[in-house]
C-alpha positions in Angstrom: 73.2 70.8 135.0 74.7 70.6 138.4 78.1 69.7 136.9 78.0 72.9 134.9 77.1 74.9 137.9 79.9 73.3 140.0 82.4 74.0 137.1 81.4 77.6 136.9 81.6 78.0 140.6 85.0 76.4 140.6 86.2 78.9 137.9 84.8 81.9 139.8 86.4 80.9 143.0 89.8 80.1 141.2 89.7 83.6 139.6 89.3 85.2 143.1 87.1 87.9 141.8 89.7 89.3 139.4 87.8 88.7 136.2 84.8 90.5 134.7 83.2 91.8 131.6 86.0 94.4 131.3 88.4 91.7 130.7 86.7 91.0 127.4 86.2 94.5 126.2 88.9 96.7 124.4 90.5 99.1 126.9 89.2 102.2 125.0 85.5 100.9 125.5 86.1 100.4 129.2 87.8 103.8 129.7 84.9 105.5 127.8 82.3 103.7 130.0 84.2 104.7 133.2 84.4 108.3 132.1 80.7 108.5 131.5 79.9 106.8 134.8 82.1 109.0 136.8 80.9 112.3 135.0 78.5 114.8 136.2 75.7 113.3 134.0 73.4 112.3 137.0 73.6 115.8 138.5 72.9 117.5 135.1 70.2 115.1 134.5 68.5 115.9 137.7 68.8 119.7 137.1 67.3 119.4 133.6 64.4 117.2 134.8 63.8 118.6 138.3 60.1 118.0 139.4 58.0 121.0 140.4 54.6 121.4 142.0 52.8 120.2 138.8 54.2 116.7 139.4 51.6 114.4 141.2 54.4 112.5 143.2 55.8 115.9 144.2 52.5 117.0 145.4 52.0 113.8 147.3 55.3 114.0 149.1 54.5 117.7 150.0 51.1 116.7 151.4 52.9 114.0 153.5 55.1 116.6 155.2 58.2 116.4 153.0 60.2 119.6 152.3 62.6 120.0 149.3 66.2 119.1 150.4 64.9 116.9 153.3 65.6 113.2 153.3 62.8 110.7 152.8 61.5 108.4 155.6 60.0 108.7 159.1 63.1 110.4 160.5 64.0 112.3 157.4 67.2 110.3 157.2 66.7 108.7 153.8 68.1 109.8 150.3 68.0 113.4 149.5 68.9 113.1 145.9 66.7 111.3 143.3 67.8 107.9 141.9 69.8 108.5 138.6 68.0 108.0 135.3 69.7 105.5 132.9 
């Protein structure tokens, strides 16, 4: 098992980080994936699924002193946008 791990490490180091799953996929598939990943899907998803005061998590944040548009955390310096779905 260690020999296999050593061999895999050797191949990884020899490639210098220039290989990945994209090397095994058709270019059309890679392009489609990158287009979807760079699109406005996350922003549109957020707008369509925006939480309101009926959501328990939203209520808990409001009770803790959070205001919409404000960052999370003690210094309000955390993320201001929700984590993307999917």
